[in-house]
C-alpha positions in Angstrom: 10.2 45.4 -194.0 12.3 42.7 -192.2 11.4 41.8 -188.6 14.9 40.5 -187.8 16.5 43.9 -187.0 13.8 44.5 -184.3 14.3 41.2 -182.6 17.4 42.3 -180.5 15.5 45.4 -179.3 12.4 43.3 -178.4 14.6 40.9 -176.4 16.4 43.8 -174.7 13.0 45.4 -173.7 11.7 42.1 -172.3 14.9 41.5 -170.3 14.6 45.0 -168.9 10.9 44.4 -168.0 11.8 41.1 -166.3 14.5 42.8 -164.2 12.2 45.6 -163.2 8.9 43.8 -163.1 7.9 44.9 -159.6 8.6 48.6 -160.3 6.9 48.3 -163.7 3.8 46.6 -162.2 3.5 49.2 -159.5 3.8 52.0 -162.1 1.1 50.4 -164.3 -1.1 49.9 -161.3 -0.7 53.6 -160.3 -1.4 54.7 -163.8 -4.5 52.6 -164.0 -5.7 54.1 -160.6 -5.0 57.6 -161.8 -6.9 57.1 -165.1 -9.9 55.5 -163.3 -9.9 58.2 -160.6 -9.7 61.0 -163.3 -12.6 59.4 -165.2 -14.7 59.1 -162.0 -14.0 62.7 -161.1 -14.9 64.0 -164.6 -18.1 62.0 -164.5 -19.0 63.3 -161.1 -18.2 66.9 -162.0 -20.0 66.9 -165.3 -22.4 69.9 -165.5 -26.1 69.4 -164.9 -27.1 72.5 -167.0 -25.7 74.1 -170.2 -25.9 77.7 -171.1 -26.0 78.4 -174.9 -24.4 81.4 -176.6 -26.6 84.5 -176.9 -28.5 84.6 -180.2 -29.4 87.8 -181.9 -32.9 87.8 -183.3 -32.3 90.5 -185.9 -32.6 88.0 -188.7 -36.0 87.0 -187.4 -37.5 90.4 -187.5 -36.7 91.4 -183.8 -34.0 94.0 -183.9 -31.8 94.7 -180.9 -32.9 91.6 -179.0 -30.7 88.7 -177.9 -31.9 85.4 -176.4 -30.1 82.7 -174.4 -31.3 79.3 -173.3 -30.0 77.5 -170.2 -31.2 73.9 -170.3 -30.6 70.7 -168.4 -28.0 68.3 -169.9 -29.6 65.1 -168.4 -32.8 63.9 -166.8 -33.6 60.9 -164.6 -36.8 59.3 -163.6 -36.6 61.2 -160.3 -36.8 64.6 -162.1 -40.5 65.1 -161.9 -42.9 67.4 -160.1 -41.2 70.0 -158.0 -37.8 68.4 -158.8 -38.3 68.9 -162.5 -35.4 70.6 -164.2 -35.7 74.1 -165.4 -35.3 75.4 -168.9 -34.5 79.1 -168.6 -35.0 81.5 -171.5 -33.1 84.8 -170.8 -34.0 87.7 -173.1 -32.2 91.1 -173.2 -33.0 94.2 -175.2 -30.1 96.1 -176.6 -32.1 99.2 -176.9 -35.0 100.6 -174.8 -37.3 100.4 -177.8 -36.9 96.7 -178.1 -38.6 95.6 -174.9 -41.8 94.4 -176.6 -43.1 90.9 -175.7 -41.9 87.8 -177.6 -43.8 84.5 -177.8 -41.7 81.3 -178.0 -42.7 77.7 -178.4 -40.5 74.8 -177.4 -42.0 71.8 -179.3 -41.2 68.3 -177.9 -40.5 65.6 -180.5 -42.1 62.8 -178.4 -43.4 61.9 -175.0 -40.1 61.1 -173.5 -40.1 64.5 -171.6 -42.9 66.9 -170.8 -43.3 70.4 -169.5 -45.0 70.5 -166.1 -45.8 72.9 -163.3 -44.8 72.8 -159.6 -47.4 70.1 -158.9 -46.3 67.9 -161.8 -49.3 68.7 -164.0 -48.6 69.1 -167.7 -48.4 72.5 -169.2 -47.9 73.7 -172.8 -44.4 74.5 -174.0 -45.4 78.0 -175.0 -44.0 81.0 -173.1 -44.3 84.7 -173.5 -41.0 86.5 -172.9 -40.4 90.2 -172.2 -36.8 91.3 -172.9 -35.2 93.2 -170.1 -33.2 96.4 -170.5 -30.4 96.9 -169.8 -30.1 93.5 -168.1 -31.7 90.2 -169.3 -35.0 88.9 -167.7 -35.2 85.1 -167.1 -38.3 83.0 -167.9 -38.5 79.4 -166.7 -40.2 76.3 -167.9 -40.1 73.0 -165.9 -39.0 70.0 -167.9 -39.7 66.6 -166.4 -38.9 63.0 -167.3 -41.9 61.5 -169.0 -41.2 58.0 -167.5 -42.7 56.4 -170.6 -41.3 53.6 -172.7 -39.1 56.3 -174.4 -36.2 56.5 -172.0 -32.6 55.4 -171.6 -31.7 51.8 -172.0 -29.4 49.7 -170.0 -26.2 51.1 -171.5 -27.1 53.9 -173.9 -29.0 57.1 -173.0 -32.1 58.4 -174.9 -31.6 61.8 -176.4 -34.3 64.4 -177.0 -33.6 67.3 -179.3 -35.6 70.5 -179.0 -35.6 73.4 -181.6 -37.3 76.5 -180.2 -39.9 78.2 -182.5 -40.4 82.0 -182.6 -44.1 83.0 -183.1 -44.5 85.8 -185.5 -47.3 87.3 -187.5 -46.5 85.0 -190.4 -46.5 81.9 -188.3 -43.6 80.2 -186.5 -39.9 80.3 -187.3 -37.4 77.8 -185.9 -34.4 79.4 -184.2 -31.6 76.9 -184.9 -29.0 78.8 -182.9 -30.9 77.9 -179.7 -31.5 74.2 -180.4 -30.5 72.0 -177.5 -30.5 68.4 -176.5 -31.4 66.6 -173.3 -30.1 63.2 -172.4 -32.3 60.7 -170.5 -29.6 58.7 -168.7 -29.4 55.0 -169.0 -29.4 52.8 -165.9 -25.6 52.1 -166.3 -24.8 55.8 -166.7 -26.9 56.8 -163.7 -25.3 54.1 -161.6 -21.8 55.0 -162.6 -22.4 58.7 -162.0 -23.7 58.0 -158.6 -20.8 55.7 -157.8 -18.3 58.2 -159.2 -19.8 60.9 -157.1 -19.3 58.8 -154.0 -15.8 58.0 -155.0 -14.9 61.6 -155.8 -16.3 62.7 -152.4 -15.1 60.0 -150.1 -12.6 57.7 -151.9 -10.3 60.2 -153.4 -8.2 60.9 -150.3 -7.7 57.2 -149.7 -6.7 56.5 -153.3 -4.2 59.4 -153.3 -2.8 58.3 -150.0 -2.3 54.7 -151.3 -0.5 56.0 -154.4 1.6 58.3 -152.3 2.6 55.5 -149.9 3.6 53.3 -152.8 5.6 56.0 -154.4 7.3 56.9 -151.1 8.2 53.2 -150.5 9.6 52.8 -154.0 11.6 56.0 -153.8 12.8 55.4 -150.3 14.3 52.1 -151.3 16.4 53.7 -153.9 17.3 56.7 -151.8 18.4 54.5 -148.9 20.7 52.5 -151.1 22.3 55.6 -152.8 22.4 57.9 -149.8 26.0 57.2 -148.7 27.3 57.4 -152.3 25.5 60.7 -153.0 26.9 62.2 -149.7 30.4 61.2 -150.7 30.0 62.8 -154.1 28.6 66.0 -152.6 31.5 66.2 -150.1 34.1 65.7 -152.9 32.4 68.3 -155.1 32.1 70.8 -152.3 35.8 70.3 -151.3 36.9 70.9 -154.9 34.9 74.1 -155.0 36.3 75.1 -151.7 39.8 74.7 -152.9 39.1 76.9 -156.0 37.5 79.6 -153.8 40.5 79.7 -151.5 42.9 80.0 -154.5 40.8 82.9 -155.9 40.3 84.5 -152.4 36.5 84.3 -152.5 36.2 84.1 -148.8 32.4 84.5 -148.5 31.7 81.6 -150.8 34.5 79.6 -149.1 32.9 80.2 -145.7 29.5 78.9 -147.0 31.1 75.8 -148.4 33.0 75.1 -145.1 29.7 75.3 -143.2 28.0 73.0 -145.6 30.8 70.4 -145.5 30.8 70.5 -141.6 27.1 69.9 -141.6 27.7 66.6 -143.6 30.9 65.5 -141.9 32.5 67.8 -139.2 36.2 66.7 -139.7 36.3 65.9 -143.4 39.9 65.8 -144.7 41.8 69.1 -143.7 38.7 71.2 -143.3 40.0 72.5 -139.9 43.1 74.0 -141.5 41.1 75.6 -144.3 38.7 77.0 -141.8 41.5 78.8 -139.9 42.8 80.2 -143.2 39.5 81.6 -144.3 38.9 83.2 -140.8 42.2 85.1 -141.1 41.3 86.2 -144.6 37.8 87.4 -143.5 39.4 89.5 -140.8 41.6 91.2 -143.4 38.7 91.7 -145.7 36.7 93.3 -142.8 39.6 95.7 -142.1 39.8 96.6 -145.8 36.0 97.2 -145.9 36.3 99.5 -142.8 39.1 101.5 -144.5 37.0 101.8 -147.6 34.0 103.1 -145.7 36.2 105.6 -143.9 37.6 106.8 -147.2 34.1 107.1 -148.8 32.9 109.2 -145.8 36.0 111.4 -146.1 35.4 111.7 -149.9 31.8 112.8 -149.3 32.9 115.3 -146.7 35.6 116.6 -149.1 38.3 115.8 -146.6 40.7 114.9 -149.4 43.8 114.2 -147.3 42.0 111.6 -145.2 40.4 110.0 -148.2 43.8 109.8 -149.9 45.3 108.1 -146.9 42.5 105.5 -146.5 42.4 104.6 -150.2 46.1 104.6 -150.4 46.3 102.0 -147.6 43.9 99.8 -149.4 45.7 100.2 -152.7 48.9 99.0 -151.2 47.3 95.7 -150.2 44.7 95.2 -153.0 45.3 97.6 -155.9 42.1 96.6 -157.7 39.7 96.6 -154.8 36.4 98.1 -156.0 37.1 101.7 -157.4 39.9 102.4 -154.9 42.4 103.5 -157.6 40.0 106.0 -159.1 38.9 107.4 -155.8 42.5 107.7 -154.5 43.6 109.5 -157.7 40.7 111.9 -157.9 41.0 112.7 -154.1 44.7 113.5 -154.5 43.9 115.8 -157.5 41.2 117.5 -155.5 43.7 118.0 -152.6 46.2 119.4 -155.1 43.6 122.0 -156.2 43.9 123.5 -152.7 47.7 123.5 -152.8 49.7 126.7 -152.5 51.7 125.6 -155.5 50.2 127.2 -158.6 51.7 124.7 -161.0 50.3 121.9 -158.9 46.8 123.4 -158.9 46.9 124.0 -162.7 48.2 120.4 -163.3 45.5 119.0 -161.1 42.8 120.9 -163.0 44.1 119.6 -166.3 44.2 116.0 -165.1 40.7 116.2 -163.7 39.5 117.3 -167.2 41.3 114.3 -168.6 39.4 112.0 -166.2 36.1 113.7 -167.0 33.9 111.0 -165.3 34.1 112.8 -161.9 32.0 112.1 -158.9 32.4 115.7 -157.5 32.9 118.7 -159.8 32.6 121.4 -157.2 36.3 121.7 -156.6 36.7 122.4 -160.3 34.0 125.0 -160.0 35.8 126.7 -157.2 39.0 126.7 -159.2 37.3 128.9 -161.8 37.7 131.7 -159.3 41.3 130.9 -158.5 43.6 133.9 -157.9 45.8 132.7 -160.7 44.5 133.1 -164.2 46.5 130.0 -165.3 44.7 127.8 -162.8 41.3 129.4 -163.7 41.9 128.8 -167.4 43.0 125.2 -166.7 39.8 124.6 -164.7 37.7 126.3 -167.5 39.4 124.0 -170.1 38.7 120.9 -167.9 35.0 121.7 -167.6 34.8 122.5 -171.3 36.2 119.0 -172.1 33.7 117.4 -169.6 30.9 119.0 -171.6 27.2 118.6 -170.8 27.9 116.3 -167.8 29.0 119.4 -165.9 25.9 121.4 -166.6 24.4 121.0 -163.1 27.6 122.3 -161.5 27.9 125.1 -164.0 24.3 126.2 -163.3 25.1 126.4 -159.6 28.1 128.5 -160.5 25.8 131.1 -162.1 24.8 132.2 -158.6 28.2 132.0 -157.0 29.5 135.0 -155.0 32.7 135.3 -157.1 31.9 137.3 -160.3 34.8 135.5 -162.1 33.1 132.1 -161.4 29.8 133.4 -162.7 31.3 134.8 -165.9 33.2 131.7 -166.7 30.2 129.4 -166.0 28.1 131.6 -168.3 30.6 131.3 -171.1 30.9 127.6 -170.6 27.2 127.0 -170.7 26.9 129.2 -173.7 29.5 127.2 -175.5 27.4 124.0 -175.0 24.8 125.4 -177.4 21.5 123.8 -178.3 22.5 120.5 -176.7 21.6 121.8 -173.2 18.4 123.7 -174.2 16.0 121.3 -172.5 18.1 121.3 -169.3 18.1 125.1 -169.3 14.3 125.2 -169.6 14.1 123.0 -166.6 16.5 125.2 -164.7 14.3 128.1 -165.4 11.8 126.7 -162.9 14.4 126.7 -160.1 13.4 128.0 -156.7 16.4 130.3 -156.6 15.4 133.7 -158.2 19.1 134.5 -158.7 19.4 131.7 -161.2 16.5 132.9 -163.3 18.1 135.9 -164.9 21.3 134.2 -166.3 19.4 131.1 -167.4 16.9 133.3 -169.2 19.7 135.2 -170.9 21.2 131.9 -172.0 17.9 130.7 -173.4 17.4 134.1 -175.2 20.8 133.6 -176.8 19.6 130.2 -178.0 16.5 131.7 -179.6 14.0 130.4 -177.0 11.9 133.5 -177.0 8.5 131.6 -177.1 9.6 129.3 -174.2 10.6 132.4 -172.2 7.2 134.0 -172.9 5.4 130.8 -171.8 7.6 130.6 -168.7 6.6 134.2 -167.8 3.0 133.0 -167.5 3.9 130.6 -164.7 6.9 132.2 -163.0 6.5 133.6 -159.4 7.0 137.3 -158.9 10.7 137.1 -157.8 11.5 135.3 -161.1 9.6 137.5 -163.5 12.1 140.4 -163.7 14.9 138.1 -164.9 12.8 136.5 -167.6 11.5 139.9 -168.8 15.0 141.4 -168.9 16.1 138.5 -171.1 13.2 139.1 -173.5 13.9 142.8 -173.6 17.4 142.1 -174.7 15.9 140.5 -177.9 14.4 143.9 -178.9 11.7 143.9 -181.4 11.7 140.1 -181.8 10.3 139.8 -178.3 7.2 141.9 -179.2 5.5 139.2 -181.2 6.0 136.5 -178.6 4.8 138.8 -175.8 1.7 139.7 -177.8 1.0 136.0 -178.4 1.5 135.3 -174.7 -0.9 138.1 -173.7 -3.7 136.6 -175.8 -3.3 133.2 -174.1 -2.5 134.5 -170.6 -4.9 133.7 -167.7 -6.5 136.7 -166.2 -4.2 136.8 -163.2 -1.1 137.0 -165.5 -2.4 139.5 -168.1 -1.1 142.5 -166.3 2.4 140.9 -166.0 2.6 140.6 -169.8 1.2 144.2 -170.2 3.9 145.4 -167.9 6.5 143.5 -169.9 5.2 145.1 -173.1 5.3 148.5 -171.4 9.0 147.9 -170.6 9.7 146.9 -174.1 8.3 150.2 -175.4 11.3 151.9 -173.8 13.5 150.1 -176.4 11.4 149.6 -179.5 8.2 151.0 -181.1 5.4 148.5 -180.6 2.4 150.6 -181.7 2.4 149.2 -185.2 2.5 145.6 -184.1 -0.2 146.2 -181.5 -2.4 148.0 -184.2 -1.9 145.0 -186.5 -2.8 142.6 -183.7 -5.9 144.6 -182.8 -7.1 144.6 -186.4 -6.4 140.9 -186.9 -8.4 139.7 -183.9 -12.2 139.5 -183.9 -12.6 138.5 -180.2 -13.8 141.6 -178.3 -12.1 140.4 -175.1 -8.8 140.0 -176.9 -9.2 143.4 -178.6 -9.8 145.0 -175.2 -6.7 143.3 -173.8 -4.6 144.5 -176.7 -5.9 148.0 -176.3 -5.0 147.9 -172.7 -1.4 147.0 -173.7 -1.4 149.8 -176.3 -2.6 152.4 -173.8 0.0 151.4 -171.2 2.8 154.0 -171.0 6.4 153.0 -171.5 7.7 152.3 -168.0 10.4 149.9 -166.6 9.1 146.5 -165.7 8.0 146.2 -162.1 7.4 149.9 -161.4 3.7 149.3 -160.9 2.0 146.0 -160.3 -1.5 147.3 -161.2 -2.8 148.4 -164.5 -1.1 151.6 -165.9 -3.1 154.8 -165.3 -5.4 156.0 -168.1 -7.0 159.5 -168.3 -10.7 159.1 -168.7 -11.2 162.7 -169.9 -8.7 162.4 -172.8 -9.4 158.8 -173.8 -11.1 158.4 -177.1 -14.6 156.9 -177.2 -14.3 153.2 -178.1 -16.2 151.9 -181.1 -19.8 150.8 -180.7 -18.9 147.1 -181.3 -16.5 147.2 -178.3 -19.0 149.1 -176.1 -21.5 146.4 -176.7 -19.1 143.5 -176.4 -19.9 142.4 -172.8 -20.9 143.8 -169.5 -17.8 142.4 -167.9 -15.5 144.3 -170.2 -17.3 147.6 -169.5 -17.0 147.1 -165.8 -13.3 146.3 -166.1 -12.7 149.5 -168.2 -14.6 151.6 -165.7 -12.6 150.2 -162.8 -9.3 151.0 -164.6 -10.4 154.5 -165.4 -11.5 155.3 -161.9 -8.3 153.8 -160.4 -6.0 155.9 -162.8 -4.1 159.0 -161.9 -4.8 161.6 -164.5 -1.9 163.8 -163.6 0.6 161.0 -163.9 -0.8 159.9 -167.3 -0.7 163.5 -168.6 2.9 163.7 -167.5 3.8 160.4 -169.1 2.1 161.4 -172.3 3.8 164.7 -172.5 7.3 163.3 -171.9 7.0 159.7 -173.2 7.0 160.1 -177.0 9.8 162.7 -176.9 12.0 160.4 -174.8 
């Protein structure tokens, strides 16, 4: 590879370094200071102890026991006696049965270090450990510098490796996972760490301050030189943006730029003329915004003439201001719906259906009850084209005072089909009892018999009659779902389902289905419940809130299995029989089957 092509680049780099030698020297000095400071801080912050990963002793014959060693990383000649470093063996049992004692030996390879007590006397490196459960129990040994000829030199430390031994019945076994190493610091290492600790504690702020002052001086020199040029560039750029905002009538952004330009130079170019122009435009925008708010309030209050007037004034000045065209058009159509002109009302309803995305559909709902069939049909067609988006309004129309509105809303919702089934189920939980009956009828027409039966379990009393009437309209198909609901009903709702079954008996014969359900169930409580439903006479729903009367004298003796089912069932039957009215039951039995 030829060196000649690199020569121009080398000369260029040297020329650049010569021109910027002061800045380059300061940068290199700062870098050296940062590197040195970082090394000092890492040396001063090096950990004095190291915690090993927990080691499972299952492979050594001790199941459900884990052991961890926390040992010193370095020792000095001062670490003797009561200042000796601690080697902590932390044992934890993973099961209550694994808390038996363990004996460990920490053999030392030489006399560089020694195990001592608090007085500095030598002790053996043997320790008896009892694992803790559920938390670990620590056991300490003191490790001191031996201060023998085996110690760190001038530059290099002396390293002592310890491999713990586990004492078992067969002898000792080394536990390699817990092996650790202790470093006897050299004179150089100890001195540098002491020096680094002092620098990290006391010298760091001064070094950082020196670096900061040097950086500020270097940056300030450049900033001071380029300050005027940068300000002129900012003014020119801001003035160009201001001109664009004025052309595009962005008065808020223009006002912000005028304030920023005046902060740099109060009378820059023709800033005074532009300020006057922007002020006039802001006044016009404020007037337009006030008109818009007036129109919105009138729109919300359904004061359609006032809304048309406010939005029309804005549209004359700024046709595409926000949604003013849409609001003015729909407000005008809503106003036409109240006109005395029948053709105008019909045309308004048709156009509202073409728009579809309406903010207020109540005027169309009221138009369903218009005195003119042409207008009512136009409103019906408009709501049909709007589709499921009009469901909430149509649901409110189901409880309208006008029967024509209720009938048309019912047909419109029915035409939506299965797409609105989830919404109808939600409407079934409405707080208005008047809405329950038509919604339940709609759900019944969609085949939602099981959902209606489940809703009957939670419905308040004012809502129950509407749900039951919808189920009764399904005839025999409602018998199965009501029987299933009875078997899953809470105790406080069982009589409600029984009353519904009694009402269904007026329309269809349920004895066969109840007999099949009684034979199919093996639960005595469920069999008793089904027999109660079978004994209930055919009566309209809601005639009696309590259990139907049963004649104790004419009632057949229940089977032995049912009599022995439970004491609670016997008490319930006795209460029902005592509370019955024998004469009423005999009358219902004598007339019920014939009817």
